[in-house]
C-alpha positions in Angstrom: -26.2 -32.8 -35.7 -26.8 -28.7 -36.9 -26.1 -27.5 -33.0 -23.1 -29.6 -32.5 -21.8 -27.8 -36.1 -22.7 -24.5 -35.0 -21.2 -25.0 -31.4 -17.9 -25.8 -33.0 -18.1 -23.3 -35.7 -18.5 -20.8 -32.9 -15.6 -22.3 -31.1 -13.4 -22.1 -34.5 -14.1 -18.5 -34.8 -13.3 -17.3 -31.2 -10.1 -19.4 -31.3 -9.2 -17.5 -34.5 -10.3 -14.0 -32.9 -8.2 -14.9 -30.1 -5.2 -15.7 -31.9 -5.4 -12.9 -34.1 -5.6 -10.6 -31.1 -2.5 -12.1 -29.8 -0.7 -11.1 -33.2 -2.4 -7.9 -33.2 -0.9 -7.1 -29.7 2.6 -8.5 -30.5 2.8 -6.6 -33.7 2.0 -3.3 -32.7 4.8 -3.5 -29.9 5.6 -0.2 -28.7 1.8 1.0 -29.1 0.8 -2.2 -26.7 3.3 -1.2 -24.4 2.0 2.3 -24.1 -1.8 1.4 -23.7 -0.8 -1.4 -21.0 1.6 1.5 -19.4 -1.3 3.6 -19.6 -4.2 1.1 -17.8 -1.5 0.2 -15.5 -1.4 3.4 -14.5 -5.2 3.7 -14.1 -5.1 0.6 -12.6 -2.8 1.1 -9.9 -4.8 4.3 -8.6 -7.8 2.0 -8.4 -5.9 -0.3 -5.9 -4.9 2.5 -4.3 -8.3 3.4 -4.1 -8.6 0.7 -2.4 -5.7 0.7 0.2 -6.7 4.3 0.6 -10.4 3.2 1.9 -9.5 0.6 3.7 -6.8 2.8 5.5 -9.9 5.7 6.0 -12.7 2.6 7.2 -9.9 1.6 9.8 -9.0 4.9 11.0 -13.2 5.9 11.6 -13.7 2.3 13.0 -11.1 3.1 15.6 -12.4 7.0 16.3 -16.3 5.3 16.4 -14.9 3.2 19.2 -13.6 6.5 21.0 -17.1 8.1 20.6 -20.0 7.6 22.5 -22.4 9.0 24.8 -22.0 9.1 28.2 -25.2 9.5 31.0 -23.7 11.0 34.2 -25.8 10.4 37.3 -25.9 12.6 40.4 -24.0 11.1 43.7 -27.3 10.2 44.6 -28.5 8.1 42.5 -29.0 4.9 43.4 -27.9 2.0 41.8 -31.2 -0.3 41.0 -32.5 3.0 38.9 -30.0 3.6 36.8 -29.3 -0.6 36.0 -33.2 -0.5 35.4 -32.5 2.4 32.7 -29.4 0.5 31.2 -31.9 -2.5 30.4 -33.9 0.0 28.7 -31.2 1.4 27.1 -30.0 -2.1 25.9 -33.5 -3.3 24.4 -33.2 -0.3 22.0 -32.0 -1.5 18.2 -29.8 1.8 17.6 -27.6 0.2 20.4 -24.8 -2.0 20.4 -23.8 -1.9 24.2 -23.6 -0.4 27.1 -21.2 0.0 29.5 -22.2 0.5 34.0 -19.5 2.5 35.5 -19.9 2.3 39.3 -18.8 5.4 41.8 -15.6 3.7 43.0 -14.4 2.9 39.3 -15.4 6.6 38.4 -13.1 7.9 41.2 -10.4 4.9 40.3 -10.3 6.3 36.8 -10.4 9.8 38.1 -6.9 9.1 40.2 -5.3 7.2 37.2 -6.3 10.1 34.7 -4.7 13.1 37.1 -1.8 10.8 38.9 0.9 13.0 37.8 -1.8 16.2 39.4 -0.9 16.6 43.1 -2.9 19.5 43.5 -6.2 17.8 42.3 -5.0 14.6 44.1 -5.1 16.7 47.4 -8.1 18.7 46.7 -9.5 15.1 46.3 -8.5 13.9 49.7 -9.4 17.0 51.5 -13.4 16.5 50.6 -13.0 13.2 51.8 -16.0 11.7 49.9 -16.3 10.5 46.6 -17.7 13.7 45.0 -18.1 11.4 41.4 -21.1 9.9 40.5 -21.9 6.8 38.6 -22.5 7.1 34.9 -23.7 4.6 32.1 -21.6 4.9 28.6 -24.0 4.1 25.7 -22.6 2.7 22.0 -24.5 3.3 19.0 -24.6 0.7 15.7 -23.7 3.6 13.7 -22.5 7.4 14.5 -25.6 8.8 13.4 -28.0 6.6 15.7 -27.1 9.2 18.6 -29.5 11.3 18.0 -32.1 8.5 18.1 -30.8 7.3 21.6 -30.8 11.4 23.2 -34.6 11.0 22.2 -35.0 8.3 24.1 -33.6 9.9 26.8 -35.7 12.6 26.7 -39.1 10.8 26.1 -41.5 9.9 28.7 -40.5 5.9 28.7 -41.4 4.2 32.5 -37.2 3.8 33.0 -36.7 7.7 31.5 -39.2 9.0 33.7 -37.6 7.2 36.9 -34.0 7.9 36.3 -34.6 11.5 35.1 -33.9 12.8 38.6 -30.8 11.2 38.9 -29.2 12.2 35.4 -26.6 15.1 35.9 -26.0 15.8 32.3 -26.1 13.7 29.2 -22.6 14.5 26.9 -24.3 14.0 23.6 -24.2 17.7 22.3 -20.4 18.1 23.3 -19.5 15.3 21.3 -22.2 16.1 18.3 -19.9 17.5 16.6 -17.3 15.2 16.5 -20.0 12.7 15.5 -21.0 14.8 12.8 -17.9 15.6 11.1 -16.8 11.6 11.0 -20.4 11.1 9.4 -19.0 14.0 6.4 -15.6 12.7 6.5 -16.5 8.9 5.5 -19.3 10.2 2.7 -16.9 12.7 1.5 -14.1 10.2 1.3 -16.2 7.7 -0.7 -17.2 10.6 -2.7 -13.7 11.7 -3.8 -12.6 7.8 -4.3 -15.8 7.4 -6.7 -14.8 10.7 -8.7 -11.1 9.6 -8.9 -11.3 6.5 -10.1 -14.4 7.9 -12.6 -11.8 10.6 -14.1 -8.9 8.0 -14.3 -11.3 5.3 -16.0 -12.6 8.0 -18.3 -8.8 9.0 -19.1 -7.7 5.2 -19.9 -10.4 4.9 -21.7 -9.5 8.2 -23.9 -5.9 7.0 -24.5 -6.8 3.1 -24.9 -9.4 4.1 -27.6 -6.4 6.3 -29.2 -4.5 3.4 -29.6 -6.6 0.7 -30.6 -7.3 3.6 -33.5 -3.9 3.4 -34.2 -4.1 -0.3 -34.6 -6.8 0.2 -36.9 -4.8 2.8 -39.4 -2.1 0.3 -39.3 -4.0 -3.2 -39.9 -6.7 -0.8 -42.6 -5.4 -2.9 -45.5 -5.8 -6.2 -43.9 -9.8 -5.3 -42.6 -10.6 -3.9 -45.9 -9.4 -7.2 -47.8 -11.9 -8.8 -44.6 -15.0 -7.0 -45.7 -13.9 -7.3 -49.6 -14.1 -11.2 -49.1 -17.4 -11.3 -46.6 -16.3 -10.8 -43.5 -19.2 -10.1 -40.7 -18.8 -7.3 -37.9 -18.2 -9.5 -35.5 -15.0 -11.3 -37.0 -13.6 -7.7 -37.9 -14.3 -6.5 -34.2 -13.5 -9.8 -32.5 -9.3 -9.2 -32.7 -9.3 -5.7 -31.5 -11.9 -6.6 -28.8 -9.1 -9.3 -27.9 -6.3 -6.9 -27.8 -8.1 -4.7 -25.4 -8.6 -7.5 -23.2 -5.4 -8.4 -23.3 -4.0 -4.9 -22.1 -6.4 -5.1 -19.6 -5.2 -9.0 -18.2 -1.4 -7.2 -18.9 -1.8 -4.3 -16.8 -3.7 -6.1 -14.0 -0.8 -8.5 -13.5 1.4 -5.7 -13.7 -0.6 -3.9 -10.9 -0.4 -6.4 -8.9 3.1 -7.2 -9.1 4.0 -3.3 -8.2 2.2 -3.4 -4.9 2.8 -6.6 -3.3 6.5 -5.2 -2.8 5.3 -2.0 -2.0 2.9 -2.9 0.3 5.4 -5.3 1.7 7.6 -2.4 2.1 4.4 0.1 3.8 3.8 -2.8 6.1 7.3 -3.0 7.9 8.1 0.8 7.7 4.6 2.6 8.2 2.3 0.5 10.0 2.3 2.6 13.3 1.4 5.7 10.8 -1.5 3.9 8.5 -3.1 2.2 11.8 -2.6 -1.3 9.8 -0.5 -3.4 8.3 -1.3 -2.9 4.7 0.8 -5.9 3.3 -1.4 -8.3 5.9 -4.5 -6.7 4.0 -3.3 -7.1 1.0 -2.2 -10.7 1.2 -5.4 -11.2 3.2 -7.6 -9.5 0.2 -5.8 -10.3 -2.7 -8.0 -12.3 -4.5 -10.9 -9.7 -4.1 -8.5 -7.4 -4.8 -7.2 -9.3 -8.0 -10.5 -9.7 -9.3 -11.4 -5.8 -9.0 -8.5 -4.7 -10.6 -8.5 -7.3 -13.4 -12.4 -6.4 -14.0 -11.8 -2.9 -14.3 -8.8 -3.7 -16.9 -10.6 -5.7 -19.3 -13.8 -3.0 -19.1 -11.6 -0.5 -19.8 -10.0 -2.6 -22.7 -13.3 -4.2 -23.8 -14.9 -0.4 -23.7 -12.5 1.5 -25.4 -11.7 -1.1 -27.9 -15.9 -1.7 -28.7 -16.0 2.2 -28.8 -13.2 2.4 -31.7 -13.5 -0.2 -34.0 -17.6 0.8 -33.9 -16.9 4.3 -35.1 -14.8 2.8 -37.5 -17.5 -0.1 -38.6 -19.4 3.2 -39.4 -17.5 4.6 -41.8 
């Protein structure tokens, strides 16, 4: 019975705190609106960084698909030797796939690539025989793993020893600069996004903190009376914490309402520029994005409210 009574009293206190927070939110009027707007700006930046990260990841994935290590073989290399090396490469955990391009395919690709270059095609006809050798296009799981693939090719395994005499060149070192830039760009973008988010959250907490302090100042007499009649710190702190939560919830809803038409417009007008449809991404990941924005908004409101009221209660 005592346990049930405690649960009932706790629930009564929670309802009172929620009601007091809602009353304070409405009563503060312009102050509440200002805090919601600032939080909305911060959450919009966080949501924007989510979309920016999605665009960057999509673009990097597109570039990664075009980056590979190609092993060129001499025209005298036997197909069995090349396929044996292909099988060894496919067994490596770093390798996502290996594509075999035969001499005939290499010649067809070369002709298609230079179909408007009459002089080159004429020179190729004068040679008569196919001067191009076969090749293997190796795709790694991650761009950072291409170096491991090249080290394998420079090793002393049986397949490598057999094929080494037939290998003309490996284009890894020509592509290494591009591969390194991709890794640096991905890491730099993640760090930049974290820094921008941290700065905006800090600014929002400071402004919301000031807003809550102003609300505390307005209600100082009421708080004083509550403390005189024996109200605990939890009940004094609760309404302001609830007010901060309301700031976060309202700002989160406004942020999602802003991004709905915004991403729709971007999706219909700038899909080719971004390489992906932002509206489709928004609708497909709506609940995940809303969860991140909502949690961020509530945390900003709660942290700033907690700091503000704690400083007041310590006086």
